[in-house]
C-alpha positions as CSV (number, residue, x, y, z in Angstrom):
1,X,0.0,0.0,0.0
2,X,1.4,3.4,-1.0
3,X,1.8,6.4,1.4
4,X,-1.1,8.1,-0.5
5,X,-3.4,5.1,-0.1
6,X,-2.5,4.8,3.6
7,X,-3.3,8.5,4.1
8,X,-6.7,8.2,2.3
9,X,-7.6,5.1,4.4
10,X,-6.5,6.9,7.6
11,X,-8.7,9.9,6.8
12,X,-11.7,7.7,5.9
13,X,-11.2,5.7,9.1
14,X,-11.0,9.0,11.0
15,X,-14.3,10.2,9.5
16,X,-16.1,6.9,10.2
17,X,-14.6,6.7,13.7
18,X,-16.1,10.1,14.5
19,X,-19.4,8.9,13.1
20,X,-19.2,5.7,15.1
21,X,-18.4,7.6,18.4
22,X,-21.3,10.0,17.9
23,X,-23.7,7.2,16.9
24,X,-22.9,5.3,20.1
25,X,-23.3,8.5,22.2
26,X,-26.5,9.4,20.3
27,X,-27.9,5.9,20.9
28,X,-27.2,6.1,24.6
29,X,-28.7,9.6,24.7
30,X,-31.8,8.5,22.8
31,X,-32.3,5.4,24.9
32,X,-32.0,7.4,28.0
33,X,-34.4,10.0,26.5
34,X,-36.9,7.3,25.5
35,X,-36.8,5.7,28.9
36,X,-37.3,9.2,30.3
37,X,-40.4,9.7,28.1
38,X,-41.8,6.4,29.5
39,X,-41.7,7.8,33.0
40,X,-42.6,11.4,32.1
41,X,-45.5,10.3,29.9
42,X,-46.9,8.2,32.8
43,X,-46.5,11.2,35.1
44,X,-47.9,13.9,32.8
45,X,-50.1,11.9,30.4
46,X,-50.9,13.0,26.9
47,X,-52.3,16.3,28.0
48,X,-49.2,17.2,30.1
49,X,-46.9,16.2,27.3
50,X,-48.9,18.4,25.0
51,X,-48.3,21.4,27.3
52,X,-44.5,20.6,27.3
53,X,-44.5,20.3,23.6
54,X,-46.2,23.7,23.2
55,X,-43.3,25.3,25.0
56,X,-40.5,23.4,23.5
57,X,-40.8,24.7,19.9
58,X,-40.5,28.3,21.2
59,X,-37.4,27.3,23.2
60,X,-36.0,25.5,20.1
61,X,-36.6,28.6,18.0
62,X,-34.8,30.8,20.5
63,X,-31.7,28.6,20.8
64,X,-31.5,28.3,17.0
65,X,-31.6,32.1,16.5
66,X,-29.2,32.7,19.4
67,X,-26.6,30.4,17.9
68,X,-27.2,31.8,14.4
69,X,-25.5,28.8,12.7
70,X,-22.1,29.9,14.2
71,X,-21.3,26.3,15.5
72,X,-21.4,24.9,12.0
73,X,-19.4,27.8,10.7
74,X,-16.8,27.2,13.4
75,X,-16.6,23.6,12.5
76,X,-16.1,24.4,8.8
77,X,-13.5,27.1,9.2
78,X,-11.6,25.2,11.9
79,X,-11.3,22.1,9.8
80,X,-10.0,24.2,6.9
81,X,-7.4,26.0,9.1
82,X,-6.2,22.8,10.7
83,X,-5.9,21.1,7.3
84,X,-3.6,24.0,6.2
85,X,-1.7,23.9,9.6
86,X,-3.0,27.4,10.5
87,X,-3.6,26.6,14.2
88,X,-3.3,30.3,15.2
89,X,-6.1,31.1,12.8
90,X,-8.3,28.3,14.1
91,X,-8.0,29.5,17.7
92,X,-8.6,33.1,16.7
93,X,-11.8,32.2,14.9
94,X,-13.1,30.4,18.0
95,X,-12.3,33.4,20.3
96,X,-14.2,35.8,18.0
97,X,-17.1,33.4,17.8
98,X,-17.4,33.2,21.6
99,X,-17.7,37.0,21.8
100,X,-20.6,36.9,19.3
101,X,-22.2,34.0,21.2
102,X,-22.2,36.0,24.5
103,X,-24.3,38.8,23.1
104,X,-26.8,36.6,21.4
105,X,-27.1,34.3,24.4
106,X,-28.1,37.1,26.7
107,X,-30.5,38.7,24.3
108,X,-32.5,35.6,23.4
109,X,-32.6,34.2,26.9
110,X,-34.4,37.4,28.0
111,X,-36.6,37.4,24.9
112,X,-37.8,33.9,25.6
113,X,-38.7,34.9,29.2
114,X,-40.7,38.0,28.2
115,X,-42.3,36.4,25.1
116,X,-44.3,33.9,27.2
117,X,-47.0,36.4,28.1
118,X,-47.2,37.8,24.6
119,X,-47.6,34.5,22.9
120,X,-50.5,33.5,25.1
121,X,-52.2,36.9,24.9
122,X,-52.0,36.8,21.1
123,X,-53.4,33.3,21.1
124,X,-50.3,31.9,19.3
125,X,-50.1,29.4,22.1
126,X,-53.6,28.1,22.5
127,X,-53.4,26.7,26.0
128,X,-52.4,29.3,28.6
129,X,-51.2,26.5,30.9
130,X,-48.0,26.3,28.8
131,X,-46.8,29.7,30.2
132,X,-44.9,28.2,33.1
133,X,-43.0,25.8,30.8
134,X,-41.9,28.6,28.5
135,X,-40.6,30.7,31.4
136,X,-38.7,27.7,32.8
137,X,-36.9,27.1,29.5
138,X,-35.7,30.7,29.2
139,X,-32.4,30.5,31.2
140,X,-31.4,27.3,29.3
141,X,-31.0,29.4,26.1
142,X,-28.0,31.1,27.5
143,X,-26.0,27.9,28.4
144,X,-27.1,25.9,25.3
145,X,-25.7,28.7,23.0
146,X,-22.1,28.3,24.5
147,X,-22.5,24.5,24.6
148,X,-23.1,24.4,20.8
149,X,-20.2,26.8,20.0
150,X,-17.8,24.7,22.0
151,X,-18.9,21.5,20.3
152,X,-18.5,23.2,16.9
153,X,-14.9,24.1,17.5
154,X,-13.9,20.6,18.8
155,X,-15.7,19.0,15.9
156,X,-13.7,21.2,13.6
157,X,-10.6,19.4,14.9
158,X,-12.6,16.2,14.1
159,X,-12.7,15.3,17.8
160,X,-16.1,13.8,18.3
161,X,-15.4,12.3,21.8
162,X,-16.0,15.6,23.6
163,X,-19.4,16.0,21.9
164,X,-20.3,12.4,22.7
165,X,-19.3,12.6,26.4
166,X,-21.0,15.9,26.9
167,X,-24.2,14.7,25.2
168,X,-24.4,11.7,27.5
169,X,-23.7,13.7,30.7
170,X,-26.1,16.4,29.6
171,X,-28.9,13.9,29.0
172,X,-28.4,12.0,32.3
173,X,-28.7,15.2,34.3
174,X,-31.6,16.4,32.1
175,X,-33.5,13.2,32.6
176,X,-33.0,13.0,36.4
177,X,-34.1,16.5,37.0
178,X,-37.0,16.3,34.5
179,X,-38.5,13.2,36.2
180,X,-37.9,14.4,39.8
181,X,-39.3,17.9,39.3
182,X,-42.3,16.7,37.1
183,X,-43.4,14.3,39.8
184,X,-42.6,16.8,42.6
185,X,-44.6,19.6,41.0
186,X,-47.6,17.5,39.9
187,X,-49.7,18.1,43.0
188,X,-49.7,21.8,42.1
189,X,-51.2,21.1,38.6
190,X,-50.2,20.0,35.1
191,X,-48.8,23.4,34.2
192,X,-46.3,23.2,37.1
193,X,-45.5,19.6,36.4
194,X,-44.7,20.5,32.7
195,X,-42.6,23.4,33.9
196,X,-40.7,21.1,36.3
197,X,-40.0,18.8,33.4
198,X,-38.7,21.8,31.3
199,X,-36.1,22.7,34.0
200,X,-34.4,19.4,33.2
201,X,-32.9,21.1,30.1
202,X,-31.2,23.7,32.2
203,X,-29.5,21.1,34.4
204,X,-28.3,19.2,31.4
205,X,-26.9,22.3,29.6
206,X,-24.9,23.4,32.6
207,X,-23.3,20.0,33.3
208,X,-22.7,19.4,29.6
209,X,-20.8,22.8,29.3
210,X,-18.7,21.8,32.3
211,X,-17.6,18.6,30.5
212,X,-16.6,20.6,27.4
213,X,-14.4,23.0,29.5
214,X,-12.4,20.0,30.5
215,X,-12.0,18.8,26.9
216,X,-11.0,22.4,25.8
217,X,-8.2,22.3,28.4
218,X,-7.1,18.9,27.1
219,X,-7.1,20.1,23.5
220,X,-5.0,23.1,24.3
221,X,-2.4,20.9,26.0
222,X,-2.3,18.7,22.9
223,X,-1.9,21.7,20.6
224,X,1.0,23.0,22.7
225,X,2.6,19.5,22.5
226,X,2.0,18.5,18.8
227,X,1.4,21.8,17.0
228,X,4.0,24.1,18.6
229,X,5.5,24.9,15.2
230,X,2.2,26.2,13.9
231,X,1.1,28.4,16.7
232,X,2.4,31.6,15.2
233,X,0.3,33.6,12.7
234,X,0.6,32.7,9.1
235,X,0.8,35.3,6.3
236,X,-2.9,34.7,5.7
237,X,-3.7,35.2,9.4
238,X,-1.7,38.4,9.6
239,X,-3.5,39.9,6.6
240,X,-7.0,38.9,7.9
241,X,-8.8,41.4,10.1
242,X,-11.3,40.7,12.8
243,X,-14.0,42.2,10.6
244,X,-13.2,39.9,7.7
245,X,-13.4,36.9,10.0
246,X,-16.7,38.0,11.3
247,X,-17.9,38.4,7.7
248,X,-16.8,34.9,6.8
249,X,-18.5,33.5,9.9
250,X,-21.8,35.2,9.0
251,X,-21.5,34.3,5.3
252,X,-21.4,30.6,6.4
253,X,-23.6,30.8,9.4
254,X,-26.5,32.9,8.4
255,X,-27.8,30.4,5.7
256,X,-27.2,27.6,8.2
257,X,-29.1,29.5,10.8
258,X,-31.9,30.2,8.4
259,X,-32.1,26.5,7.5
260,X,-32.0,25.6,11.2
261,X,-34.6,28.2,12.0
262,X,-37.0,26.4,9.6
263,X,-37.2,23.5,12.1
264,X,-38.5,25.6,15.0
265,X,-40.5,27.7,12.6
266,X,-42.2,24.6,11.2
267,X,-42.7,23.4,14.8
268,X,-44.3,26.7,15.8
269,X,-46.5,26.5,12.6
270,X,-47.5,23.0,13.7
271,X,-48.3,24.5,17.1
272,X,-50.6,27.1,15.6
273,X,-52.1,25.0,12.7
274,X,-52.4,21.4,13.9
275,X,-54.5,21.8,17.1
276,X,-56.6,24.4,15.3
277,X,-57.2,22.2,12.3
278,X,-57.9,19.2,14.6
279,X,-60.6,21.3,16.2
280,X,-62.0,22.0,12.7
281,X,-62.1,18.2,12.2
282,X,-64.4,17.9,15.2
283,X,-62.0,17.4,18.2
284,X,-62.3,19.3,21.4
285,X,-59.4,21.5,22.7
286,X,-58.3,18.8,25.1
287,X,-58.5,16.1,22.5
288,X,-56.5,18.2,20.0
289,X,-53.8,18.9,22.7
290,X,-53.6,15.1,23.4
291,X,-53.3,14.2,19.7
292,X,-50.7,16.9,19.3
293,X,-48.8,15.3,22.2
294,X,-49.0,12.0,20.4
295,X,-47.4,13.3,17.3
296,X,-44.7,15.7,18.6
297,X,-44.1,14.1,22.0
298,X,-44.2,10.4,21.1
299,X,-44.0,9.8,17.3
300,X,-41.2,12.4,16.6
301,X,-38.9,11.1,19.3
302,X,-39.1,7.6,17.8
303,X,-38.2,9.0,14.4
304,X,-35.3,10.9,15.9
305,X,-34.2,7.7,17.6
306,X,-34.3,5.8,14.3
307,X,-32.0,8.4,12.6
308,X,-29.3,8.7,15.2
309,X,-26.7,7.3,12.9
310,X,-27.5,9.7,10.0
311,X,-27.6,12.6,12.5
312,X,-24.0,11.6,13.5
313,X,-23.0,11.3,9.8
314,X,-24.3,14.8,9.2
315,X,-22.2,16.2,12.0
316,X,-19.0,14.3,11.2
317,X,-19.1,14.7,7.4
318,X,-19.1,18.5,7.6
319,X,-15.5,18.9,8.8
320,X,-14.3,15.9,6.8
321,X,-15.5,17.3,3.5
322,X,-14.3,20.8,4.5
323,X,-10.9,19.4,5.0
324,X,-11.0,17.5,1.7
325,X,-12.2,20.7,0.0
326,X,-9.3,22.7,1.5
327,X,-6.9,20.1,0.1
328,X,-8.7,20.0,-3.2
329,X,-9.2,16.3,-2.9
330,X,-12.4,15.8,-5.0
331,X,-12.1,12.0,-5.2
332,X,-12.3,11.8,-1.4
333,X,-15.3,14.1,-1.3
334,X,-17.2,11.8,-3.8
335,X,-16.3,8.7,-1.8
336,X,-17.4,10.1,1.5
337,X,-20.7,11.3,0.1
338,X,-21.5,8.0,-1.6
339,X,-20.6,6.1,1.6
340,X,-22.8,8.4,3.7
341,X,-25.8,8.0,1.5
342,X,-25.4,4.2,1.3
343,X,-25.1,4.0,5.1
344,X,-28.2,6.2,5.5
345,X,-30.3,4.0,3.4
346,X,-28.9,0.8,4.9
347,X,-30.0,1.9,8.4
348,X,-33.1,3.9,7.8
349,X,-35.1,1.3,5.7
350,X,-35.2,-1.4,8.4
351,X,-36.0,1.3,11.0
352,X,-38.9,2.4,8.9
353,X,-40.1,-1.2,8.7
354,X,-40.0,-1.7,12.4
355,X,-41.8,1.5,13.3
356,X,-44.4,1.3,10.6
357,X,-45.5,-2.3,11.1
358,X,-45.2,-2.3,14.9
359,X,-46.5,1.2,15.6
360,X,-49.3,0.4,18.0
361,X,-47.5,-2.2,20.1
362,X,-44.4,0.0,20.3
363,X,-46.6,2.9,21.4
364,X,-48.3,0.7,24.0
365,X,-45.1,-0.7,25.4
366,X,-43.0,2.5,25.5
367,X,-45.6,5.2,26.2
368,X,-48.6,3.2,27.5
369,X,-50.5,5.1,24.8
370,X,-51.9,2.8,22.0
371,X,-53.8,5.8,20.7
372,X,-50.5,7.2,19.4
373,X,-50.2,4.2,17.0
374,X,-51.7,5.9,13.9
375,X,-49.4,9.0,14.3
376,X,-46.4,6.8,14.9
377,X,-47.1,4.6,11.9
378,X,-47.3,7.4,9.4
379,X,-44.4,9.2,10.9
380,X,-42.2,6.1,10.1
381,X,-42.2,7.3,6.5
382,X,-40.2,10.3,7.7
383,X,-37.3,8.1,8.8
384,X,-35.9,7.4,5.4
385,X,-36.4,10.9,4.1
386,X,-35.0,12.6,7.2
387,X,-31.9,10.4,7.0
388,X,-31.3,11.5,3.4
389,X,-32.0,15.1,4.3
390,X,-29.5,15.1,7.2
391,X,-26.7,13.5,5.3
392,X,-27.2,15.7,2.1
393,X,-27.4,18.8,4.2
394,X,-24.0,17.9,5.9
395,X,-22.4,17.3,2.5
396,X,-23.6,20.7,1.1
397,X,-22.4,22.5,4.2
398,X,-19.0,20.9,4.0
399,X,-18.8,22.0,0.4
400,X,-19.4,25.5,1.5
401,X,-22.8,25.8,-0.1
402,X,-24.7,26.6,3.1
403,X,-27.4,28.6,1.4
404,X,-28.9,25.8,-0.6
405,X,-30.3,23.7,2.4
406,X,-31.9,26.9,3.7
407,X,-33.7,27.6,0.5
408,X,-34.8,24.0,0.2
409,X,-36.1,24.0,3.8
410,X,-38.3,27.1,2.9
411,X,-39.8,25.3,-0.1
412,X,-40.3,22.2,2.0
413,X,-41.9,24.1,4.8
414,X,-44.4,25.7,2.4
415,X,-45.4,22.3,1.2
416,X,-45.9,21.1,4.8
417,X,-48.1,24.1,5.7
418,X,-50.4,23.5,2.8
419,X,-50.7,19.8,3.6
420,X,-51.1,20.4,7.3
421,X,-53.9,22.9,6.7
422,X,-55.7,20.6,4.3
423,X,-55.2,17.0,5.6
424,X,-55.3,17.6,9.3
425,X,-58.8,19.1,9.1
426,X,-60.1,16.0,7.3
427,X,-61.8,13.7,9.9
428,X,-60.5,10.6,8.0
429,X,-56.9,11.8,8.4
430,X,-56.8,13.9,11.5
431,X,-53.4,13.7,13.2
432,X,-52.2,11.3,10.5
433,X,-52.6,14.1,8.0
434,X,-50.1,16.1,10.1
435,X,-47.7,13.1,10.0
436,X,-48.0,12.9,6.2
437,X,-47.3,16.6,6.0
438,X,-44.1,16.1,8.0
439,X,-42.9,13.3,5.7
440,X,-43.5,15.4,2.7
441,X,-41.5,18.2,4.3
442,X,-38.5,16.0,4.7
443,X,-38.8,14.5,1.3
444,X,-38.9,17.7,-0.6
445,X,-35.9,19.1,1.2
446,X,-33.9,15.8,0.8
447,X,-34.4,15.4,-3.0
448,X,-33.6,19.0,-3.8
449,X,-30.4,18.7,-1.8
450,X,-29.5,15.5,-3.7
451,X,-30.0,17.4,-7.0
452,X,-27.5,20.1,-6.0
453,X,-25.0,17.5,-4.8
454,X,-25.1,15.9,-8.2
455,X,-24.7,19.4,-9.8
456,X,-21.5,20.2,-7.8
457,X,-19.7,16.9,-7.4
458,X,-21.5,14.6,-10.0
459,X,-22.8,12.2,-7.4
460,X,-26.2,10.6,-7.9
461,X,-27.7,7.9,-5.8
462,X,-26.7,4.4,-6.7
463,X,-30.0,2.9,-8.0
464,X,-28.8,-0.7,-7.9
465,X,-27.8,-0.4,-4.3
466,X,-31.1,1.4,-3.4
467,X,-33.1,-1.3,-5.2
468,X,-31.3,-4.1,-3.2
469,X,-31.9,-2.3,0.0
470,X,-35.6,-1.9,-0.8
471,X,-35.9,-5.6,-1.6
472,X,-34.2,-6.6,1.6
473,X,-36.5,-4.2,3.6
474,X,-39.5,-5.8,1.9
475,X,-38.4,-9.3,2.9
476,X,-37.9,-8.0,6.5
477,X,-41.4,-6.4,6.5
478,X,-43.0,-9.8,5.7
479,X,-41.0,-11.5,8.5
480,X,-41.8,-8.9,11.0
481,X,-45.5,-9.0,10.3
482,X,-45.8,-12.8,10.2
483,X,-43.7,-13.3,13.3
484,X,-45.6,-10.7,15.3
485,X,-49.1,-12.0,14.3
486,X,-48.2,-15.7,14.8
487,X,-46.5,-15.3,18.2
488,X,-49.1,-13.0,19.5
489,X,-51.9,-15.5,18.7
490,X,-49.9,-18.4,20.1
491,X,-48.4,-16.8,23.3
492,X,-50.6,-13.7,23.9
493,X,-47.4,-11.8,24.9
494,X,-47.1,-8.4,23.3
495,X,-43.6,-7.8,24.7
496,X,-42.3,-11.1,23.3
497,X,-44.0,-10.7,20.0
498,X,-42.8,-7.1,19.5
499,X,-39.2,-7.6,20.4
500,X,-39.0,-11.0,18.8
501,X,-40.3,-9.6,15.6
502,X,-37.7,-6.8,15.7
503,X,-34.9,-9.2,16.4
504,X,-36.0,-11.7,13.7
505,X,-36.6,-8.9,11.2
506,X,-33.1,-7.4,11.7
507,X,-31.4,-10.8,11.3
508,X,-33.3,-11.4,8.0
509,X,-32.6,-7.9,6.8
510,X,-28.8,-8.2,7.3
511,X,-28.8,-11.7,5.7
512,X,-30.9,-10.4,2.7
513,X,-28.7,-7.3,2.1
514,X,-25.5,-9.5,2.3
515,X,-27.0,-12.1,-0.1
516,X,-28.2,-9.5,-2.6
517,X,-25.0,-7.4,-2.5
518,X,-26.7,-4.5,-0.8
519,X,-24.0,-4.6,1.9
520,X,-20.6,-3.8,0.4
521,X,-17.4,-5.3,1.8
522,X,-15.6,-2.0,1.5
523,X,-18.2,-0.2,3.6
524,X,-18.1,-2.9,6.3
525,X,-14.3,-2.8,6.4
526,X,-14.4,0.9,7.3
527,X,-16.7,0.4,10.3
528,X,-14.6,0.9,13.4
529,X,-14.3,-2.0,15.9
530,X,-17.0,-4.3,14.4
531,X,-16.2,-4.0,10.7
532,X,-13.3,-6.5,10.7
533,X,-15.3,-9.1,12.6
534,X,-18.2,-8.7,10.2
535,X,-16.0,-9.1,7.1
536,X,-14.4,-12.3,8.6
537,X,-17.9,-13.7,9.3
538,X,-19.4,-13.0,5.9
539,X,-16.2,-14.2,4.2
540,X,-16.3,-17.5,6.1
541,X,-19.9,-18.2,5.1
542,X,-19.2,-17.3,1.5
543,X,-21.0,-14.0,1.1
544,X,-17.8,-11.9,0.8
545,X,-14.9,-13.2,-1.3
546,X,-11.2,-12.9,-0.3
């Protein structure tokens, strides 16, 4: 193997190692979060969850605006500077970014606090009991802003372990405080209980930030030890003013921010449209709040859990492609993009099958809310489309085309609003109409992203690989359905039938993808830790060739 081939392999392994670390952390975080929702849902019920979900989009909107896309910009610029050995420039960008974050963190924390009353008076939040939850989330905006900026800088160095560890610590403290305070405040009323649950976010943000401070200290020591020759300003750094750096940050961050803003904007539009249109379909205010809780508080977390790997890919691929772009390595950009899309499809299709065909039993077992089944089932469609959207957005951001995902999100949001308004008010659809609208939102954004990726680097989805994945998912769906129905009739155990169907389906899916060639040996070889064992196993049984 030549030095160049070794370097390429090392960089690919670094990219996938970062993805692997973030995926494990995200899985742990999501599992903790899902367990949390089991307890919180039992404490608050559908109505209490609805109150919490009415406050959360407002908080999400505030933290998105306060960050202004700067963390992604930090990651992109830092990766570029490190690739060119401009360590002084990377540090300087981070310091300037922190100053910007301080101002926005203070402003939007205060705005969140004072907006609670206005939103209720203007009837933008339809249930006044959500007031306490909005107020409780206000101070969290300050700490989360710095948390995100710190993660962006460390990710620019392609160090994903700090993000992973801080996410786990943040989630543990968030969950503990959320459950304890929700139960403690429940005797005072659902509004106080939902507010107590909201305070969990503050505890998590503070502890997560403390973890990142430790990793920043560790990084600085490593820089002093390994990059001492590159700590002085380069000619480019000397000629670059603070104003020009700020302009570059905003050039990259504002489109990212605008694209990110679309998520809370869409959530707030859901808040304003979905309950109102459910009422138009014949539901009472309380019923509409409960159904809204089913969709946003139960179905959406399951979709997010199913896309943890693609979310990790989206994070780690940004600095990886930024680095390759700085080095003008177009071949590596193409390879990483193709691998990311293949991995997205490989993971998201079986997740869709599980959630779609086992929606009601999963809702019963996890949330004790079988009524959430229809919303969960239709939301499963979003898994495949959200995975593609996440990965394609990360690729475009790494290429420096941060404006494109923003425009695409606007177009997709317009489609969702129209479908939400139309379908949700139809009694035959109801909350399922809102779930279909969400799937359409992700689909429109994803496919337009893929078009522009093809335009800039010539990549288009590998149809043969996609077809093999779909065939394998279809075989898996049949196994899941047959196994669940048969075992439930024979043993009358929903737990055994559900988890048995998931296990059997996953085994069949892996076997089917390997037999059809949907699982590539090259992709498995790059997977950290488990890849080598997988290759040996499939080679031994004759699926992979030496």
